[in-house]
N, C-alpha and C positions, 0 to 999 in steps of 0.2 A: 426209471429209464436211464440207461447208461449213456455216457457221452462217447461218440465214436472218436477214434484217434484222429488227430489233425492230419489231413491228407497233404498239407503243404510242407510238413517236416519230412525230410528224406529218411527212409528206413531201409534195412537190409536183413535178410535171413541170418539168424544166429550162426548156423553152421558155415555159411559162406563168409561171414565176417571173421570167424575164427581162422579160416584158411587165409584170407587176405591179410590179416594181421600177423600171420605166421606163428600162431600158437600150435597148429597142427599142419601136417603136410597135405592131407586130402580131406575132401568133404565127408567121405565115409568115416574117417577117423573122428572128425568133428561130431558127426551125428552119433557115433558110438559113445563119445564122451558125454554128450548131452543126455542121451537116453539112459546112461548109467547113473544119472542124477548128480553129476559133479558140477553143474552150473546153476547159479542163481542169478536172476535178473532183478535188480532193485529189491533184493532180499526175498524175492518170491522164487521158490523152486520151480524148475521147468524141466520137462522131459521131451519137449518138442523142438526138434532141430529147425523147424520153420518159424519159431518165435521171432517176432520183429524187434530189431535193435534200432535205437535212435541215438544221435549224439546226446551225451549227458547221462545215459543209462550207466548203472554201476553193475559190473559182473563180479561175482565171487566164484572163483574156480578152485575147487578142492580136489585132493587126491581122489581118484586115480588120474592125476595130471601126468601126461607123458614125460615131460622134462624134469619136473621137480616134485618133491614129496612134501610140499608146503601149500598152505592156502594163499591164493593171490587175489587181491582186490584191484580191479581194473575199471577205470572210467573211460567210456567210449567217447573219444574226441571227434572222430570223423568216420565216415564210411567211404568205401571206394569200390568201383565196379570190378576191378581185377587185382590179382596178386602182383605186387611189385617188389622192388628190391627192399632189403632190410631197412635201409634209411627211410623209405616211405612208410613201411609197415610200423615203424616206431612212432610215427606222427599220428597214428590212428588211435592211440590210447595213452593214458597216464596211469602208472602203477602207484597205488597208495599203500601205506604201511597197514599191516593187519589191525 
């Protein structure tokens, strides 16, 4: 029997978080990136834009990433309900060395 995810920990859709953290401009671009297989959550491949992210999750973003042609490892630090300025978006994650 599997243990259900803790409902007390806030979570957010992967595609929405990518937009709010300013990795892509639109949710449709985020969904295309995810369905292309370019995103891993905690080392698990996902092709579901509706996958849930929680603070502490590790994202591995591989090419075809829109801005860079390198693998990025991102730790989700926080989630937010809306897209804000760059200064706020940068507080949502921490980038780690490959």
